[in-house]
C-alpha positions as CSV (number, residue, x, y, z in Angstrom):
1,M,69.1,165.2,-12.0
2,S,72.8,166.1,-12.2
3,K,74.3,169.2,-14.3
4,K,75.8,166.8,-16.7
5,A,72.8,165.4,-17.2
6,I,71.0,169.3,-18.0
7,K,73.4,170.0,-19.9
8,K,72.4,167.0,-22.7
9,Y,68.7,167.5,-22.4
10,S,69.6,171.3,-22.8
11,I,71.1,170.9,-25.4
12,L,69.0,168.1,-27.7
13,V,66.0,171.1,-26.9
14,I,67.8,173.3,-28.8
15,L,68.7,170.9,-31.1
16,F,65.2,170.2,-32.0
17,F,63.7,173.7,-31.7
18,L,66.0,175.6,-33.0
19,P,65.4,174.4,-36.9
20,V,61.4,175.4,-35.8
21,V,62.3,178.5,-34.5
22,F,64.2,179.6,-37.9
23,L,60.9,177.5,-40.7
24,L,58.2,180.0,-38.0
25,M,60.9,182.7,-39.4
26,L,61.4,181.3,-42.9
27,Y,57.7,181.3,-43.7
28,P,56.6,184.8,-43.7
29,A,59.2,186.3,-45.2
30,T,58.8,183.5,-48.6
31,N,55.2,183.9,-48.6
32,N,54.7,187.4,-48.2
33,Y,57.4,189.3,-50.5
34,N,56.4,192.7,-51.4
35,V,55.1,193.2,-55.3
36,L,56.9,196.3,-57.7
37,D,54.0,198.5,-57.7
38,V,52.6,199.2,-61.2
39,V,52.7,202.4,-61.5
40,K,50.4,203.0,-64.7
41,E,48.3,200.4,-67.0
42,D,47.8,199.9,-70.4
43,V,50.9,200.9,-71.5
44,L,51.1,201.1,-75.6
45,D,52.3,198.3,-77.2
46,I,55.0,198.0,-80.5
47,S,52.3,196.7,-82.0
48,N,49.9,200.0,-82.2
49,L,52.8,201.7,-84.1
50,S,52.1,201.6,-87.3
51,S,55.2,203.2,-88.7
52,V,57.2,200.2,-87.2
53,T,58.3,197.7,-89.9
54,N,59.9,195.4,-87.2
55,S,56.9,194.2,-85.4
56,D,58.2,191.5,-84.7
57,V,59.5,192.5,-81.4
58,L,56.2,193.5,-78.5
59,L,55.8,194.1,-75.1
60,K,53.1,192.1,-74.5
61,D,54.0,189.1,-72.9
62,H,57.5,189.9,-71.8
63,I,59.3,191.7,-69.7
64,T,60.8,194.4,-71.0
65,V,63.6,197.4,-70.2
66,L,62.2,199.9,-72.7
67,G,64.1,203.3,-73.6
68,F,64.0,205.9,-76.3
69,L,67.7,206.7,-78.3
70,G,65.3,208.9,-80.6
71,S,67.8,210.1,-83.6
72,D,71.3,210.2,-82.1
73,P,71.0,206.6,-80.0
74,E,75.2,207.1,-80.6
75,S,75.5,209.7,-78.5
76,R,74.3,207.7,-75.7
77,I,77.0,204.9,-75.8
78,V,77.7,206.2,-71.7
79,E,73.8,205.0,-71.5
80,A,73.4,202.1,-73.0
81,S,77.0,200.5,-71.8
82,N,75.9,201.1,-68.3
83,L,72.6,199.0,-69.1
84,K,74.7,196.1,-70.7
85,E,76.9,195.9,-67.8
86,L,74.7,195.9,-65.0
87,V,71.6,195.0,-66.8
88,Y,71.1,193.4,-69.4
89,N,74.1,190.8,-69.2
90,K,72.4,190.3,-65.6
91,F,68.8,189.2,-66.8
92,K,69.3,187.7,-70.5
93,G,69.0,184.1,-69.1
94,F,65.9,184.9,-67.9
95,K,63.1,183.9,-70.3
96,N,60.7,186.6,-72.1
97,F,63.0,188.8,-70.9
98,Q,64.2,192.1,-73.4
99,I,65.4,195.5,-74.0
100,V,64.0,197.8,-76.9
101,M,64.9,200.7,-77.7
102,L,63.2,203.5,-80.2
103,V,64.8,204.9,-82.6
104,T,63.9,207.5,-85.2
105,K,63.4,205.6,-89.0
106,D,67.0,208.6,-90.1
107,S,68.8,206.6,-87.3
108,Q,70.0,203.6,-89.0
109,D,73.5,204.3,-89.6
110,R,74.5,205.8,-86.5
111,T,72.4,202.1,-84.5
112,A,74.5,200.6,-86.5
113,R,77.8,201.5,-84.9
114,L,75.9,201.6,-81.9
115,T,75.2,197.5,-82.0
116,Q,78.4,197.3,-83.5
117,E,80.0,198.5,-80.0
118,L,77.4,197.1,-77.3
119,T,78.0,193.7,-79.0
120,K,82.1,193.5,-79.6
121,Y,82.7,190.2,-77.8
122,S,78.9,189.1,-77.9
123,V,75.9,189.0,-79.6
124,H,72.6,190.0,-78.3
125,K,70.1,188.0,-78.9
126,Y,67.4,190.2,-76.5
127,W,68.1,193.2,-77.1
128,H,66.5,195.1,-80.1
129,F,66.1,198.5,-81.4
130,V,62.8,198.9,-82.8
131,Y,62.5,202.2,-86.3
132,A,60.0,204.1,-85.8
133,S,58.0,207.8,-86.7
134,D,58.8,210.5,-84.1
135,S,54.8,210.7,-84.1
136,D,55.2,207.3,-83.0
137,I,57.6,207.5,-80.5
138,N,55.9,210.1,-78.7
139,K,53.2,208.5,-78.8
140,L,54.3,205.5,-77.3
141,F,56.3,207.7,-74.8
142,N,53.1,209.7,-73.8
143,S,51.7,206.1,-72.5
144,L,53.5,205.5,-69.8
145,R,53.7,207.4,-66.3
146,S,56.9,210.0,-66.6
147,S,57.6,213.4,-65.6
148,L,59.8,213.3,-68.1
149,Q,60.0,214.9,-71.4
150,L,62.1,213.6,-74.5
151,D,64.7,216.2,-75.8
152,E,64.8,217.6,-79.7
153,N,66.3,214.1,-80.1
154,L,63.2,211.8,-78.8
155,A,65.7,210.6,-76.3
156,T,66.1,210.4,-73.2
157,T,68.0,208.9,-70.3
158,S,66.3,206.6,-68.2
159,V,64.3,203.5,-68.8
160,F,61.1,202.0,-67.8
161,V,60.0,198.3,-66.6
162,I,56.8,196.9,-68.4
163,D,55.3,194.1,-67.3
164,K,54.0,191.3,-69.6
165,E,50.6,192.8,-69.1
166,L,51.7,195.6,-70.1
167,N,52.1,197.2,-67.2
168,Q,54.3,200.1,-65.9
169,R,56.1,198.9,-63.4
170,G,58.4,201.4,-60.6
171,R,58.1,202.3,-56.8
172,L,54.4,204.8,-55.9
173,D,57.2,205.5,-53.0
174,N,60.1,206.0,-53.6
175,R,61.1,207.5,-50.1
176,T,64.3,206.5,-48.2
177,K,63.7,205.2,-45.0
178,I,65.7,208.8,-43.1
179,E,62.7,210.8,-45.6
180,I,60.0,208.4,-44.3
181,E,61.2,209.1,-40.1
182,K,61.3,212.8,-41.4
183,E,57.6,211.9,-42.7
184,T,59.3,213.8,-46.3
185,Q,56.1,213.6,-48.8
186,V,55.9,210.5,-51.0
187,Y,57.1,210.6,-53.9
188,P,57.2,207.4,-56.8
189,L,60.2,206.0,-58.9
190,T,59.0,205.7,-62.0
191,A,61.8,205.3,-64.0
192,Y,65.6,205.0,-64.1
193,D,68.4,207.1,-65.1
194,C,71.4,204.7,-66.8
195,S,73.2,208.1,-66.5
196,K,73.6,207.4,-63.1
197,V,75.2,204.2,-62.3
198,A,73.7,203.6,-58.6
199,I,70.6,203.9,-59.8
200,I,70.4,200.8,-62.4
201,K,73.3,199.1,-60.1
202,N,71.4,199.2,-57.0
203,K,67.6,200.2,-58.0
204,L,67.1,198.8,-60.9
205,A,68.9,195.7,-61.4
206,A,69.6,194.6,-57.9
207,E,66.5,195.6,-56.1
208,D,63.1,196.1,-58.7
209,M,64.2,193.5,-61.3
210,R,64.7,190.7,-59.0
211,V,61.7,191.9,-57.3
212,L,59.5,191.4,-60.5
213,L,60.9,188.6,-62.2
214,E,60.8,186.9,-58.5
215,E,57.2,187.8,-58.6
216,Y,56.5,185.7,-61.8
217,R,59.0,183.3,-60.6
218,K,56.7,182.6,-57.1
219,S,53.3,182.5,-60.5
220,G,54.7,180.3,-62.3
221,R,54.2,182.3,-65.3
222,N,57.5,182.6,-65.4
223,K,60.8,180.0,-66.1
224,I,64.7,180.3,-66.9
225,D,66.1,180.0,-70.2
226,S,68.3,176.7,-70.0
227,S,70.0,178.4,-72.8
228,N,71.9,180.5,-70.1
229,R,71.9,179.0,-66.1
230,R,74.0,181.9,-64.8
231,A,71.2,184.2,-64.1
232,K,69.3,181.0,-63.0
233,D,69.4,182.6,-59.3
234,L,68.1,185.9,-58.9
235,N,72.0,186.6,-56.2
236,P,72.8,189.9,-57.1
237,D,76.7,188.4,-56.6
238,K,76.3,185.7,-59.1
């Protein structure tokens, strides 16, 4: 067989088998994706808080980023803005996605000013402020898994991810690759600090929320809201 014929058949073999090899490599990646860990079950729903008046806002059957702004929400403008720009604007197109912030009943004026600042350029349809008593705010917070504590204003800079079944999601093992190589003791990630852009951008938005939404998409339990087609792709660059 001539060199020309050998070269021809070699090219044909490569062209035939290359797509097959690619599909074999792609198959496990598309069928064995990691899910976001459940770090705590049975999170208390807002409907269980007797002091809440806007009980139409529920955690059940929603993918929720839950926060606590307490009695002085206006002072948390930096954290709220980070959450708006890096998380809310990115995922607001997904059906049943929402951000819920717990505030005290005496903070209406301060909440209104924060809302005005956040909605300066657009209406935040999927961002809810829920007014509750001090005891009910503590009750909901205590149903979460966290090493944090609410401050004197019943607030924290961190937010929590709650799935549709009222499970708190996060990472049971939050070690970096270097820490794993060094056999550092395992530690979890149960909350995301909104005052730290790197955590909100790289861990919550670019990774964990994407993984959770992909989990629901693959299970057929999550559909994209056609009113916002921008968010239909989980690619962080879009």
